[in-house]
C-alpha positions in Angstrom: -11.8 -29.8 38.7 -13.7 -27.1 40.5 -12.0 -25.2 43.2 -13.8 -22.9 45.7 -11.3 -20.2 46.5 -11.8 -18.0 49.4 -9.4 -15.2 50.1 -8.3 -14.9 53.8 -7.9 -11.2 54.4 -7.9 -11.0 58.2 -9.8 -7.8 58.3 -8.7 -4.2 58.0 -5.7 -2.8 56.3 -2.9 -0.8 57.9 0.1 1.1 56.7 2.6 3.7 58.1 5.7 5.4 57.0 8.3 7.5 58.9 11.3 9.4 57.8 13.5 9.2 60.8 15.4 12.2 59.4 12.3 14.2 59.3 12.3 14.5 55.6 8.7 15.3 54.3 6.8 12.6 52.6 4.1 13.4 50.0 0.6 12.2 50.9 0.6 10.2 47.7 3.0 7.7 49.1 0.8 6.7 52.0 -2.3 6.8 49.8 -0.7 4.2 47.5 0.2 1.9 50.4 -3.4 1.8 51.6 -5.1 1.9 48.2 -3.5 -1.4 47.2 -5.2 -3.0 50.2 -8.6 -2.0 49.0 -10.0 -5.4 49.4 -9.3 -5.4 53.2 -12.1 -2.8 53.7 -15.7 -2.6 52.8 -16.2 1.2 52.4 -17.4 1.8 55.9 -14.3 3.7 57.1 -10.9 5.0 56.0 -8.5 7.5 57.5 -5.0 9.0 57.8 -2.8 10.8 60.3 0.0 13.1 59.2 2.8 14.6 61.5 4.5 17.9 60.6 1.6 19.1 58.5 1.0 22.4 60.3 4.5 24.1 60.5 3.0 27.6 60.7 1.0 26.7 63.8 3.3 24.1 65.3 3.0 25.5 68.9 -0.8 25.4 68.9 -3.1 22.5 69.3 -5.0 21.6 66.2 -8.5 20.6 67.1 -10.3 18.8 64.2 -13.9 18.6 65.0 -16.9 17.1 63.3 -20.5 18.5 63.8 -23.8 16.8 63.0 -25.7 20.1 63.3 -25.1 23.9 63.6 -26.4 23.8 67.2 -23.7 21.5 68.3 -21.0 23.7 66.5 -22.4 26.8 68.5 -22.2 25.0 71.9 -18.8 23.5 71.4 -17.4 26.9 70.1 -18.7 28.7 73.1 -16.7 26.3 75.4 -13.6 26.6 73.2 -13.8 30.5 73.0 -14.4 30.6 76.8 -11.3 28.5 77.6 -8.9 28.9 74.8 -7.0 31.6 72.8 -8.0 30.8 69.2 -5.6 32.0 66.5 -7.4 30.5 63.6 -10.7 28.6 63.1 -11.9 27.5 59.6 -13.5 24.9 57.6 -11.2 21.9 57.1 -10.6 21.9 53.4 -12.6 19.3 51.5 -14.2 18.8 48.1 -17.3 17.1 46.8 -16.4 13.6 45.3 -18.4 11.0 43.4 -18.2 8.5 46.4 -18.8 10.9 49.4 -22.0 12.8 49.0 -22.9 13.4 52.7 -20.8 14.2 55.7 -20.8 16.2 58.9 -19.7 19.8 59.3 -15.9 19.6 59.5 -14.0 22.4 61.2 -10.5 23.0 62.7 -9.3 25.4 65.4 -5.6 26.3 66.2 -5.7 27.0 70.0 -3.7 27.5 73.1 -5.3 27.1 76.5 -6.2 30.3 78.2 -4.5 31.2 81.5 -8.1 32.1 82.8 -10.7 29.4 82.6 -14.2 30.1 84.0 -14.9 26.5 85.0 -13.2 25.7 88.2 -12.9 22.1 87.3 -10.3 23.0 84.6 -8.5 26.0 86.3 -5.4 24.3 87.6 -4.9 21.6 84.9 -1.7 21.7 82.8 -2.2 22.3 79.2 -2.0 18.6 77.9 -4.3 17.6 80.7 -6.7 20.4 80.0 -6.9 19.5 76.4 -7.6 15.8 77.3 -10.4 16.9 79.5 -11.7 19.2 76.8 -11.9 16.2 74.3 -13.7 14.0 76.9 -16.1 16.9 77.8 -17.1 17.9 74.3 -17.3 14.3 73.1 -19.5 13.2 75.9 -21.5 16.0 76.9 -22.1 18.0 73.6 -24.4 15.9 71.4 -23.5 16.0 67.8 -19.9 17.4 68.5 -16.8 15.1 68.2 -13.2 16.1 68.4 -11.3 13.6 66.3 -7.8 15.2 66.5 -6.1 17.3 69.1 -2.4 17.2 68.9 0.2 19.8 67.8 1.6 20.0 64.4 -0.4 16.9 63.3 -3.9 16.1 62.3 -6.3 13.2 61.5 -8.5 13.0 58.5 -11.1 10.2 58.4 -14.7 9.3 57.5 -17.1 6.8 55.9 -15.6 5.5 52.6 -12.6 3.6 51.3 -9.3 5.5 52.2 -8.6 6.5 48.7 -11.9 8.3 48.7 -11.3 9.9 52.0 -7.9 11.2 50.7 -9.7 12.7 47.7 -12.4 14.3 49.8 -9.9 15.9 52.3 -7.7 17.0 49.5 -4.8 15.1 51.1 -2.5 15.8 48.1 -2.1 19.3 49.6 -0.2 17.9 52.7 3.2 16.4 53.3 4.4 14.9 56.5 7.4 13.0 58.0 5.1 10.5 59.7 2.0 9.0 58.1 -0.4 6.4 59.0 -3.4 4.9 57.1 -6.4 2.7 57.8 -8.9 0.7 55.5 -11.7 -0.3 57.8 -13.7 -3.6 57.8 -16.1 -3.2 60.8 -17.5 -6.4 62.3 -19.3 -5.6 65.4 -19.4 -1.8 65.7 -21.2 0.6 63.4 -19.7 2.3 60.3 -20.0 6.1 61.1 -17.7 9.1 60.6 -16.5 9.1 64.2 -15.9 5.5 64.3 -13.4 5.5 61.4 -9.7 5.2 62.2 -7.2 6.8 63.3 -8.4 7.3 66.9 -6.4 10.2 68.5 -5.8 12.0 71.7 -3.3 14.8 71.9 -0.6 13.8 69.4 -1.3 10.0 69.8 -2.9 8.4 66.8 -3.7 4.7 66.5 -5.0 2.4 63.6 -6.0 -1.2 64.3 -6.9 -4.4 62.7 -8.6 -6.9 64.8 -10.7 -7.0 67.9 -10.0 -5.9 71.4 -12.0 -8.5 73.5 -10.8 -7.0 76.7 -12.5 -3.7 75.8 -14.8 -3.9 78.8 -12.1 -4.2 81.5 -9.9 -1.6 79.6 -12.7 0.8 79.6 -13.5 0.5 83.2 -9.7 0.9 84.1 -9.4 4.0 82.1 -12.5 5.5 83.6 -10.7 5.4 87.0 -8.3 7.9 85.5 -10.9 10.4 84.0 -11.0 9.0 80.5 -14.4 8.4 78.9 -15.1 6.0 76.0 -17.9 7.2 73.9 -17.1 6.5 70.4 -18.7 3.0 70.0 -15.6 1.1 69.1 -13.0 -1.0 70.8 -10.0 0.8 69.3 -10.7 3.9 71.3 -9.2 2.3 74.4 -5.7 1.9 72.8 -5.4 5.7 72.2 -6.2 6.5 75.7 -4.1 3.5 77.3 -1.1 4.9 75.4 -1.7 8.4 76.8 -2.0 7.0 80.3 1.0 4.6 80.3 3.4 6.8 78.5 2.4 10.4 79.0 0.9 10.2 82.5 2.9 7.3 84.0 6.2 7.9 82.2 6.6 4.3 80.9 9.0 3.9 77.9 7.6 2.7 74.6 9.1 -0.8 75.0 7.7 -1.1 78.6 4.4 0.2 77.4 4.2 -2.5 74.7 5.0 -5.1 77.4 1.9 -4.0 79.3 -0.4 -4.0 76.2 1.0 -7.3 74.8 2.3 -9.0 77.9 4.2 -12.3 77.7 2.2 -15.4 78.9 2.8 -16.5 82.4 4.5 -19.7 81.1 7.1 -17.4 79.3 7.4 -15.1 82.2 8.3 -18.2 84.3 11.1 -19.0 82.0 12.7 -15.5 82.1 15.9 -14.7 83.9 15.2 -13.9 87.6 15.6 -10.1 87.4 13.4 -9.8 84.1 10.9 -12.3 85.6 10.3 -10.1 88.5 10.0 -7.0 86.4 7.3 -8.7 84.1 5.5 -10.1 87.2 5.3 -6.5 88.6 4.0 -5.1 85.3 1.2 -7.7 85.2 0.3 -7.1 88.7 0.1 -3.2 88.4 -1.2 -3.1 84.9 -3.2 -6.2 84.4 -6.4 -4.3 83.5 -4.4 -2.6 80.6 -3.4 -5.8 78.9 -5.1 -6.1 75.3 -6.7 -9.5 74.7 -7.9 -10.6 71.3 -6.4 -10.7 67.8 -4.8 -7.3 66.8 -2.2 -5.5 64.9 -1.7 -2.0 65.7 0.3 1.0 64.4 0.6 4.0 66.8 2.4 7.3 66.2 3.1 10.4 68.2 5.6 13.3 67.8 8.5 10.9 68.7 8.0 8.3 66.0 6.0 5.2 64.7 5.5 1.9 66.4 4.0 -1.4 65.3 2.8 -4.1 67.6 1.1 -7.5 67.3 -1.0 -9.5 69.8 0.8 -12.1 71.8 0.0 -15.0 69.2 0.2 -12.8 66.0 -3.3 -13.4 64.9 -3.2 -10.5 62.4 -0.5 -9.8 59.8 2.1 -7.2 60.1 5.2 -6.6 58.0 8.1 -4.1 58.3 10.8 -2.8 56.0 13.5 -0.2 56.2 15.2 1.8 53.3 17.7 4.6 54.2 16.0 6.8 56.8 12.5 5.4 56.1 10.7 2.7 58.1 7.6 1.2 56.6 5.0 -1.0 58.5 1.9 -2.4 56.9 -0.6 -5.4 56.8 1.0 -6.6 53.5 4.4 -6.6 52.0 2.7 -5.6 48.7 1.8 -2.2 50.3 5.4 -1.5 51.2 6.8 -2.5 47.7 4.1 -0.2 46.1 6.3 2.8 47.1 9.6 1.1 48.0 10.5 -1.5 45.4 13.9 -2.4 46.8 13.8 -2.2 50.7 17.1 -2.7 52.5 15.4 -5.3 54.5 12.0 -6.8 55.1 10.6 -8.9 58.0 7.7 -10.0 60.0 7.8 -8.9 63.5 7.3 -11.7 66.0 4.1 -11.9 68.3 4.2 -9.2 70.9 7.5 -7.8 69.8 7.2 -4.0 68.8 8.7 -2.3 65.9 9.9 1.1 67.3 11.1 3.6 64.8 11.8 7.0 66.4 12.7 10.4 64.8 16.5 10.7 64.9 16.6 13.7 67.4 14.4 11.9 69.9 16.1 8.6 69.5 19.6 10.1 69.9 18.9 12.6 72.7 16.1 11.2 74.8 15.4 7.5 74.2 18.9 6.0 73.4 17.7 2.4 74.2 15.0 2.3 71.9 16.5 3.4 68.5 17.2 -0.1 67.1 14.7 -1.7 64.8 13.9 -5.3 65.5 16.3 -7.6 63.6 14.7 -9.2 60.5 13.6 -12.8 60.6 14.2 -13.0 56.8 15.7 -10.9 54.1 
């Protein structure tokens, strides 16, 4: 009998690891988790984000910038030197590989905003807001320059290629971090280019995504009301900016922000207890344009921890596991077992229910209601 087997891979591959006790994890661990998901990508994008990788410059913003030509580098550097104290600028370490033969100019700058800024538009902004405006300005106004990472004590490394090739290219084996995320891209309706690879970042936010944000248009217009500019030709960009807006600017907790991004359906809100029902209705009324529609699984991280979230129907796979102080989240259980053969527990998060894994200090001192990992559905 002839069988026509067709593997359903549901698009891109995601993985993330956090040591809640801030123990450093070698890059090889995150590389293994994404390398085994090789068939989820097509070689048009791979990337990583690591937290805790720059301890000697932990109080400075680390700007990772890709340049398409020397002219764009000169223009961007002039703006940076006019507005920032630069303690170090250097080529991002990378090597020639068999699979990556062409790439942009890749540079990093460890900076602190200057107290005197020549442009009146930026003069009174707080440091984080000034860095956000810098990212928006350079990415939208300096052709051929793209800031792809801008947080403190963290960095993103991404490009066109399979993630294991990107890891080799950026010499990722030289780094260790207490939070890692990784992405293997299979672009469907946006171009495969160096800036379009994941993670997408802003300040210390980083986001990797599997799926499609069909609400991109309304999300983009909503963000533009608050000064964000979406210029990178991919729907995932809006998620990074929404996280910054909802959590950093508006002060929502991680759980509430996830309720905004993946709000319960109206029929489920109508069944909620009266007090909860009113709160959910208010969130939908105030933040309706921030709701993400379409199939998605996302991992996002910042200096507090790692969070995984599915869409409201769970149209993309997501699996989580714990082992001692570590939490693992990935598209496939096989990715987790590649580096943790005997996890304490493994489960599939329900649709729209986040897995929130925070670093112990933040969890205990600043966010006590969010330290519990979701209960497993199966062992």
